[in-house]
N, C-alpha and C positions, 0 to 999 in steps of 0.2 A: 445473642440472637442475630442471625444473619439478616442483613438489610435486603429489602426488595429490589431486584434488578431494575435499572432505569429502562423503561420500554414504552416510549411515547406512541409507537405505531403498532403495538401488539395486536390490536383488533384488526388492522389492515392485513395482517399476516395469517389470520385464522383460517381462511379459505382460499388459498392461492389458486389461480387459474391461468397461469402462463404469462408471457410477456404482455405488458400493457394492462394488467389487472389493477386491483385497488391498492396494491403495494406502492409506497411512495417513490417518486423519482428524486433525483438530486435537486432539480429546480423546485420541487414542492418543499423540500427541506429548507432551501434558501428562503422561500416565501413564508413558510411557517415560523421561521426564526426572525422574520421581518428584516431581512438583510438586503433586499433589493436596493442597489445603489448606495448602501450604507458603509461600505468598506473602502472607499476611495483613499488612496495613500497607503493601504496595506499591500504587502507583497507575498505572493505564493510561488512556490517552485514545485512542479509536478513532473515526475519522470514517466516515460512511456505514454506519450500523447498523440500517436499517429493513427490510432484506431480505438474502437470500443470504449471501455470504461474510462480510459485516460482522456479521451476527447470530451466525454460527457462531464467528467470532473472539471476540466478546464472551462467548459461552457457555463457550468453552474457558478463557478468562481467569478467568471467575467461578469455575470449578472449582478454581482455585488459592487462592481465598480473598482475592484482591486486590480493591481497589476499582476499578471500571471505569466510566469516563465515556464515553458514546457520543453521537454526533451524527447528525442527519438533518434533512431539510426539513419533515417532517410530524410534529408533536408527538403527535397521537393514535396514529399508528403506532409512534412511538418509545416512548411509555409502554406500549403493548401488548407491545413487545419486552421492556421491563424486567420486566413482570409474568410473561411466559413464562420468562424466564431465572431469576428469583429465587423462583419458586414452590417450589423445592426446600428453601428455608429455610437454605441454607448461608451461612456468613459471607461478608462482602464486599458492599459497596454496588454497585448498578448505577444510574447516574444519567443521565438523558437531557437533552441541551442542544440546543435548536434552532439550526441553523446552515445558512446557504446559501452554499456555496463560490463561487457566481458573483457574490457581493457581498463586497468586501473589508471593508466596514463591518460586515456580519453576522459575518464571521470575527473581526474585532476584538472585537465585542461578546460573541461566544461564548467567546473566550479570556478576556475580562475576567470573565465569569460563572464560568468554571471556577476562575479564580484567587481568586475570592471564596469558593469552596467548598473549595479545597484549596491548601495551600502546598507540596505535594510532587507531583512527576511523574517516574516512573521510566521510562516508555516512551510515546512518541507513535507511533501507527500511522495512517498516511495511506492509508486504504483507499477512500474515496469517489471517485467520478468519473463522467464522462459519456463515452459512446463512440458513434462513427458518427453524430454529430449533424449535421443539415443545417446549412448555413452560417448562423451566427448570432453575436451578440455577447453577452457577459455584461452585467450591469447597469452595469458600469464601462466598457464599450466595448472589451473585449478578445475576441479569437477564443475561441469557447466552450470548446473543449478546452484550449487553453493557459491561458486565464483561470481555468477551474475546476480542472482537474487539477493544474496547476503553480502558478500565482500564488496561488490560494486556500490551497493547502497551504504554500507558501513563507511567506505572511503569518502563517499559524497557527504555523508553526515559529518564526518570528522572535518572535512574541508569547509563546511558551512556552519559548523557548530558555534564558533565565536560570534558570527553575525546573528545567528538565532538568539544567542544569549544577550548580545548587545541591543537587539531590537525588542527584547521583552521588557515588561513592566508589571507591577502588581495588578494594574487595571486591565492590561491586555497582554497576558503571557503568550510566549511563542509556543508553537506546537510541532510535533513530529507525528506523522501518520504512516504506519507501516502496513501496506496492503498484503496481508497474509492469505490464508485459505483454510477451509475446513480440511483440506488434504493434509494439514499438519498432523491429523490423527494417525496418519500412516507411519510416521517415524519421528523419533526424537533425533537429536544430533549426536553422532558418535565423535566425541572430542578427541579420541585417539586415532580416528581414521576419517578426517574431514574430506579427503579426496576419494573416499570409497574405494580404496585400493585393495583391501583384503576381503571384503564381502562380495558376493555375487551381485552384479549390478542389476538393479530394478528401477526403472524410470519413475514409477509412482512413489517409491520409497525415497528416492533421491530428491524428487520435487517436494515431498512431504517434509523431509529434513530441512530443506531450505526455508520452508514456510514456518517451521518451528523456530528456526534461527531468526526470522523476522519478528516473531512474538518476543523471543528472548531479548532481542536488541531494544525493542520498545520498552520492555520492562526495566532493562538496565539503564536506559536513558532517563526514565522517570525516577529511578532510584538515585542516580548520580546528580541530576539537574533539576528535578521537580522543585526543590527548595529555592532554585534560582529562576523560577518562573519559566521553565521550559518543560512542557508536559508531553508525554508520548503515549499513544494508544496503537493497538494493532487491530485490523479489521478483516473480516471475511465478507467479500462482496456478494456472495450467493452464487447459485447455479446460473451460469451464463455461457453461451456459445461464443468463444472469443478466439483470437489468434493463437492462444496457448494450445489450442487443439490441433494445430497444423501438423504436429509430428505423429499423431496417432491414427489418422485416416478417417474417412467418412464412415466406414463400416463400424468402427469402434464407437464413434460418436452416436450413431443410430442405436447401437446396442445399449449405450450408457443412458441416453436421454429419450429413447424411443417409447418405453413403457408409459402409458397414460398417467400413472401415479407419479412418475418422475417428470414427465413433460410439463405438467402443470406447475412444477416448482421453478422452472426456468424463468429468469428475469430478462428484461430488456437491458441494454447497456445503460440507459437512463436510470433504470431502477437499481442496477448493480452499483452505480456510483453513489447511491444515496447514503450508504453507511460511511463511506469515505468522507463525504461532505459533512455529515453530522459530526464526525470526529474532528474535522478541520475547523468548523465554525460554530458548532452547536454550543449554546450557553452551558449545557450540562457538563462539558469537558473543558471549560475555560480555566478551571482551577484544580483539575485533577487529571490523573492518567494512570498508567500501569494496568489498563483493562483491555480485554479482548472483546470486540464488538461484532455483532452480526445481525442482519435483518433490522438495522437501525435500532438496536437495543443492546443492552449490556449482556455479554455472554454468560452462560452458566456451565457448570461441570457437565461433560458429555453424558455421564450416567444418569443425569436428571433430565436430559433433553429427549423429547419424544419425536422430533422431526427428522430423525435419521441423518443422512449424509449432508443435508443442506441446512440444517438448523443451527441455532446459536451456540451449540455446545462446544467446549474446548477440552482437550485431552488432559489427563493428569500431569503429563510431562510439560505442559505449556507454561507452568510457573515453577521455576527451580532456581532459587537465588544463587546458589553456588555455581551451577552450570552456566547461568547467565553471565556471571562475573568472569568465569574462565573463558567463555566464548569471546567476550569483549576484549579481554587481554590478549588472547591468541590472535584475534582479528587485527588488533592494533599492531602486533608484532609482524604479522604477515604483510599487511599493507605497507608499513614502513620499510620492511626489507625489500619488497618488490619495487617500490618507487625509488629506492636508493641505488638500485642496480644500474 
């Protein structure tokens, strides 16, 4: 008999009414977990923190008193985020590190800089990403979505994995949170054509494949390292207007989110960061992982989900042990070969 999905805020999601409605924010999750100022000495690393969900993720973590290391491509914007978050004078450092996920060398250098600053890492949150990008390649020659959203984060995790494991304990396991998307329903990962060279390019499918890769990576980390007190989950933040939409234009966004029945599902950035925070600090995930989370609840198979494109449902291809293993091995080969050139 299947267990009942963990869903502490299911009632708050029954009647969505747009940004700022009853659905929880990241800070509400922190307070409901009674973690205000309670994580001093813990260390978090969050990618993609110069706008939107990343900023609110970092802000909520700062409220716990933890040290928070954030990344982005623009140092000036990153330092401004640090000033905005830390002006309250609460304990816990917020440190910006420049990192370009479309360059594996930049990822390696950012990880190295972090390790010079801290010998502890309790949670890695892979939040950054590109979406709906026109056909293009990363600096290393990989399809933009796959290279940035997956390979960049895979390389970062590999560089920081030993520190995550060293920092873990039975009483406080380390965590990895992969920010995926419900767009993973659009495509699995073609392990024979990772660069999408043979198929007709479609930005939505390319983005969806990279988000499936995020789920697979979390599942594989849980399988490999869960017994060593490193747990991994993947999350869908929900419908939110963010920087990922910059490549599709205003008309497309109006068409996508304009209908009233869709507009009421949109979350604020503060609300969209709630599931990430729940995965990162929630007591429910302290000793388990390998799950897909959405709307601050455990995901369910998409065919049983009634909320359409924004609900907590995951695709049948989201859990595939053999393909997860193969993607992990291929990614390791690719990253090692690229960084050895």
